[in-house]
N, C-alpha and C positions, 0 to 999 in steps of 0.2 A: 919670825916676825910677819913675813909675807902670808903665811897660813893664818895667822891671828887677824890680820887685817882684811883678809878677802871677803868675809861675810859683811863686814861694814861697807865695802865699796861696791857690792853687787848691784848693778843697775836694775831697776824695776822694768818689766816688759811694757812695751808701747801699747800692747792691746788692752791692758788694764785701764788705760786713760782714754781709750777710743769709744765714744758713745756712738753706736751704730744707729740708733733710732734718731738722735738728734742731726746726724749727718744726712740721713735719708730725707728728713723733713726740710733741711736746707737745700738739698738738691732738687727736691720735687715740689716745693711750695707753690710756685706759680706755673706749674706745668700741668696740663690736662692730658697729654699724649705720653709724657715721660721720654722725651726726646733729648734729655740733658746727657751730655757725654760724660761717662765715668771712667777714669783711668783703670786699667786691668787690676791693679793691686787694690785699689779701693772698692772696685766692684766685687772682687773676691771676698773682702772682708764683709761687706754688706750682705753678700749671699750666705756666708757662713753664720752671720749673726741671725740673719732672718730665718734660716732653715731650722733653727731651735724651736720655733713656734709657727707652724705651716698654716695656722688659721689667722695670724696677724696681718694687718693692712700691708706692712712692709714686704712680707714674703708674696702677697698676692700681687702686689705692684710689680715686683720684679719678675715674677711668672707671667704676668700680663705683658710686660715689655719683651720678654723672651718669645712669647706666643706671637706676638705682632711681627717681630723680626723674621721669625721661622717661616710664618705664613707667607710674608712678603718675598722671602727668598725662594721658597717652593714655587710660588706662582711665577716668579721672573724666570726661573730655570726650565719650566715646562716646554716641551716641543713635541712634534709629531713622533720623534724617534724614542724619547724617554718617558712618555706620558705614563705607559704601564708600570714603569719602575717609580714614578712620582707618586702615583695613587696611594701605595701603602704608606709612603712617608708622609702624605698629607693627612691621611686618616690617623696616624700617630699623634697628631696635634688634635688638641680639644676644639673640634670644630663647632661644637654646640655653644661653648662659651665664646669662641672667637668667630662666629658667622658673620657678625658685622665687619670684622677686619677682613675676613675672606672676601666678602661682597666689594668692600672698597678697594682692595689690592687687585683683584681681578678686573674690575672696571677700569682702574688706572692703567693696568698693564695693557688691556685691549685697546683703550684709547690711543695709547703710546705707539702701538704695533698692530695695525689693522689687519695685515697679512696673516697674522696669528689668530685672528678671531675663531676660525673653525677649531683650532686646538683648545682655546679657552671655553668654547661652547661645549665641547666634548667633556672637558673636565668637570663643568657644572653639571652636565647630564649624569656623569658617574656618580658624583656627590649626591645628586638629586635622588637617585635610586635608594640610597641608604638613609639620607637625611632631607626629606622633602622640604622641611622648613627653610633650609639654607638655599636650596634651589628656588623656592618661592621668593625668598628675600632679594636674591639677585635680580629675579624677573621684575619684582615690583619697583625696585630702585631704578631699573633701567627704563621702565615704562614712565615713571615719575620724571626721570631725567629727560626722557624724550619730550614729554609734554611741556616741561619748563623750557628746554631749549627750542622747541618750535614756537612757542609764544614769543621768546626773545629774539627770534631770527638768528640764533647761534648756529650757523650751518656746520661747523666742524664736529661740534658735539652731537648735533642731530644726526649726521652721518655716522658717527662712531656707534651711537645707542642703536640706531635703526639696523646697522649691520650686525651687532650682537644679537638683537631680538630676532633677526632673520635666521641666523644659525641656531638660536634656541627653538625656534619653530621647527627647523629641520630635525633637530634632535628630540622633538615631541616634548620639550620641557614647557613650551607655550602652545596655546591652542592656535589653530589656523584662523579662528575668528579675529584674533588680535592682529594678524597680519593684514586681513581684509579691511579692518578698521583704520589701520595706518595709512593704507593705500589710498583709501576713500578720503581721509583727512587731508593728505597731501595734495590730492587732486580736486578738492572742492573749490578751492580759489587758486587756480594754477599760477605759479610764478616761475621764473627761471630756476631758482634754487629749489623750490619744493618738487618741481617735476624732475629735476635732476636727481633729487634724494629718492623720489618714488621709482625712478628708473633703475637706480642702483640697488634698491631694496628689492625690486621685482626680479632683478637678475639673480639675486642670491636665494630668494624663496620661491622663484617660479616653479622650478622642478617639482617642489612638494605641492604647491597649489594646483598643479596640473591634475592632480587626483580628484579635484573637485571641479568638473567641467563647466557647470553653469556659472559659478561664481568667478572662476578663472576668465570665461568669455565676457562677463559683464566688465571685469576690470580692464581687459584690453579694449573693449569697446569705449570705455572712458579715455583711455590712452589715445584711441584713434580719434575721438572727438577733440580733444586737446590739440592733436596735430592738425586737424582740419580747421580749427578755429584760427590758427596762425598768429596768436596773440604773444607767443613766446620767441625768444631768440633762435636764430638759424641753427646754432650749435646745439641747443637743447632739442630741436626738432629732428636733427640727425640722430641724437641719442635714442630718441623714441623708435626711430626706423631701424636703428641697430637692435634694439630691444625686440622687435618683431621678428628681425632675422635670428636672433637668439632663440626665440620661441620655436621659429620653424626648424631650427637645427636640434631641437629637443634638449636644449641646455647642456650640450655635450661638454662645454668648458666650464659649466657650473653645476655640478652634480649636488644632489641633496645632501649627502654626506661624502666627504673625501675619502679616498682609500687610506686604511690605516686607522681611521677614527671611528669606525662603526663597532664601538666596543660595548654597547648597552643593548642587552636582549630586548625584543620587542615586548615580552610579557613584564619586564622589570621597568618599563618606562612609565613615569608618572607625570601627567600633564596637568598644569596649573591653569584654570579658566579665568585669568586675569584680563580685565577689559580696560580700554582707555577711559571709559566713563565711571570706573569704579573709584569709590574713596579709598585711597592707598595709604598705607602707614608704612613709611620708609625706616622707621625705628632708628633715627640718627644716633639715639643714645647708646646704641650697641657699639659704637665706634670708640667709645671712651671708657676708662676704667672706672668700675664700681665695685666696691667692697661686698663681698658675698659672705654672710654669715655661716652658709652651709657649703663652704668651699670644698672641704674634704669629701664630704658625701657626694657632691656633683662630680668631683674627680673620679671618685670610685665607680660611680654609675657609668662614666664615660669610659673607663678602663674596662669594664665589663662589656659594654657595647663594642669597643675596639677588638676585644678578644673574639666576640662573636663574628665580627665582620673579617678580620684578618687572620683569626686562628691563633693558637699557642706556638710560640717560637719553639719550644721543646719538641711538640709533636711534630712540626714541620721538619726539624732536623732528624728526628728519628725516622721519619717516613720519606726522606729525600731520596733514597735508593729505590723506593717502590715505583711501579709502573703507573700509567694514567688510570687504570681501571681502580686501583686502590685509592687514588686521589678523588675520583669520582664518589667512591662509596663514603669517603670521609666527609665529603661536602654534603651528601644526602643525609648523613647521621647528624650533621651540625643543626641544632635547633635554629629556626628563624627568629626574627624580631617580631615581637608580638605588639601590635599597635593598639594600645588600650584607649588611645584618645579617639579612635575612629576617623582619623584624618583622611585615610584612603577612601572610606565610606562617603564622607562628605565630598570629597573631590569627585567621586564617581557620580554622585547625585548632581553636581554641578555640571559635569560634562553631559550627562543625559538631558538636563534641563536646556542647556544651551543648544544641544543638537535638536531638540524637538522645537525650540523657538526659532532656529535659524534656517530650518528646512524649507523648501518651496512647496513641497507636496509631501504626501504620507509615504509614497514610495522611496523618494530620497531619505526621508527620516528613518525608515526602517533600514535602508542600506547603510546609513551612517551608524545607527544603534548596533547593527551587527558587526561593525569594525571596531566598536569600543571594547577596550581590554577589560573583560568581566571574569573575575575569579569563580571557581565552581562554588555554587551555593548563594552567589549574589545575583541570580537572575530575577529573583522576585523583586529586587530594588528597581529594576527597569520596569516592571509591571505596576509597581506602586507609584513610581514617578510619572508614568503614562497617566494613570488615574487621578493623581494629585494634580497634575498640570491641566487636565481636562476640567477638574472641579474648580480651578482658580478662575476659569473664564466667566464672563457675565452669563452667557447661555451655553447650552450644549453645542459643541463643535463636531461635526461628523468626522473631521480630521483625526480626532484622537480614536474614535471608534474604528476607523479604517486601519489605523496603526496597530492598534490591539488585535483586530481581526486578522491581519496579515501575519503578525508575529505568532498567533495561535496556529495558523495554518501552515507555517514554515517548519515548526519544530515541536515535538511532543514536550520539550521542556517548558516552553512558554505556555502551551496548552495546560499544563499541570499548574504552572505558577498562577494563571489567571483564575483558575479553579479554586486555588488555595486563597487567593486575594477575595474571591466572592465570599467565602465563608467568613474571612477576616473582617471584611467591610460590613457584612451584615450583622455581625456581632457587635461592632462598635459604631454602627450608623448613627446612634442617638448622640454622638459626639459632634457631629457636623451640623451646621446651619442648613435652613431649608434649601436654599439655592444650590449649594454643593451637594446635598443629599439628592436632589432631583437630577443633577447632571451625572452623578455616579450611577443612580438607577437607570437612566437612559443609555448609559454606556454599556452596562451589563445587559440591558434589554436588547441592545444591538448585537452583542456577542451570542446571546441565546437564539435570536431570530435567524441568525446567519449560520447557526450550528458551529460557530467557532469554539465554543466550550460546551461540554456535555450538559444535558438537562438533568443529570443526576446531582448537580450542586443544589437543586430545589429542596432536597431532603433536609436541609438545615432550617427551612421555613416550618413553623408549626403555628397554623392559623387557628388560635383561640385566644380567648381573652387573657389567659395567664402568661402565655409565652410570647406575646407581642406587645410592643409599645406603640405609641403615636407615630414615633419616627420610622419604626420597622414597617408599619402598615402603610405610611405615604410611600416608603422605598418599593414595597411590592406593588403598590397601586401604579406608580409611575413606570415601574419596569414592565408590568404586564400590559399597560396601555401602549408602550413603546413597541412591544411585541406584537400587539393588536394591529397598529398602524403598519407595520412591515409585512406581516403575514396575512392579516384578515382574520376576522372572528370565526369563519368556517375552518380555515385550515388550522387555526390555533386549537380550536375544540377537537378536531380530529387528532391533532398531535398529542393532546392530553389524554385521549382515549387509548393510545398505544400502550400495550400492556407493561413494557420496561418503563416507559415514562410514568405511567400511573403508579407503578410500585415505588417509585422514589418521590412520588407527590402525595403520599398518604397524609403528611402533616399539613399539606396546603389544601387538601380536600378531605377533611377527617370524617371518618364514619364510626369513630369509636364510642363517642357519647352524643346524644341528641343535642346538648348544650353547645358543644363545639361545632356540630354540623350546622345548626341555626346560625351561630356566629359567622361561620365561613360563608353560608348562603346570603346573609344580610351584607356581608362585606362585598362579595362579588356583585351582587345587585346593586348596590350603592355606587360602584365605580363603572356600571354599565356593561358588566360582562356576566349578566345572569345566565347567559347560554352555556357557560362552563359548569353551571350547578345542576344540570339535569339529573345526573346519577344521585347526587346528594339529596335532591328533593324526593326522588323515588325511594330511597333509602329511609328517609325520614317519615314518608307517608306509611310505608309497610311497618315500620317501628311503631308508629302511633296505632295502626290498625290492630296490631298484635297485642299491644298493651290494652286497647279498648275491648277486644274479645276476652281477654283474661279477666277483665273487670265484670263483664256481663255474665260470666260463668260463676262468679262468686255470689252465694245466697244473700238475698236483701237484708236478712237478719244478722249475717255474719258481722262480727266486729272486726275493725281494722281501719286502717287509714284509707281515705277516699282520695282518688287521684283524678285530676282533671287535665286533659291534654287539648292543647291548642295548636291545630295544624295551620 
């Protein structure tokens, strides 16, 4: 009886009546952040149901919540002792998808515990070497928060953000120009609070700014002026006096990077030229969940990136018994990340531009350019940026010519790069408007007149009607006139008579066809440099006399074409 009755009384499983999708929508209907508490049993049921379709919004929402909790937990646990162990754990999380969560978590954690700011700055610097967009987002949000808190007179937030920015400058994530702008802004209209923030900021970043003596002296002159004005409270005046003493002691209690946090190699550092005056996009939308139709593809791409950064666990286990030499070889064989977006190149151009614009003289500009981290093969970008910055001015500035001259005479690499740039710009000079064309021509004229580049570059110029355009003729005209002003017509003519120079200027002074010779003579005569055409005139005269003598030898009755030569 019992056996017959058993099938009829068997209860149905509860999972059959459990609608995971409806339950999920019920819990997250009015939540943007997904902060609703879920009992463990119900959470496991939701996860099991959502895992069946990893492209569903429910699964993505649950993974987003897990990512948020994981990043927050990692950031809250980091300290100077475990930071090396935390880094692999952090890269295991999808920082590209959660870069907004990372930026928000680390800013909240830093504001809550200011003494740990150097640790958080080091963490951002390490992430920045592999994911520059994440480091840039953190910096942009900090600068935006600083501007907002400064306008609202929110001193606690202003102190926290300025301290974080100071340590990011120390870690070379932010440019030193940002620190200078912040101090100038704080001391522009000094109050007790603004001066106090400026003093604290200067203590943190002063050791780094000491590498720039002129700017550093200007800042302390401003501090001294504020102190002598006496318009601030005695307590704040005493803080300025303490700052001068800290400077005198060479910031022994405030080093640029604390011991144990110098974890980023100098060649791996990526500096973001963010300014206080820039239009910043804080991208608040990255803080909230958004459905990604290509979720699985993006996860796969990040897994491949993670493998490149952290390596394969299996290979690590197999090679755990090997020595340091084998580990170094494995690192060398590992292919690097290919930046197809040219983000690093754009950042390099920004750094070069800001360096050229902020320098007080050409010597300081060259000194700073030589300190910029330039990869092998990117030297030509410096030359191009010097020429482009010069061409953006209203008139030719000798400042850029002296920079180019100094670089060419310092190293053969820059010498070759400017010669390469000459050929490139001559071939594409028709793309530039007249004013920019004139400035570029004057800059190269200065380099040739000072022997900063070899005169062999003139071999690319073919002065004839077919191989020149109106733009290229204007370029040659302005360049030669600049050389004439610097050297004088006599020295210039003698230099062109030099056998080595003459050999490379056959195209500029053609003697192959009378038509080309006449064209070149007319060109140089029209730009008041007829003294350079003596040899071409002699050649043309001899050629015409030879042709005339041949014609006179021909019998008058002979048939043939008659030639008329005009000298």
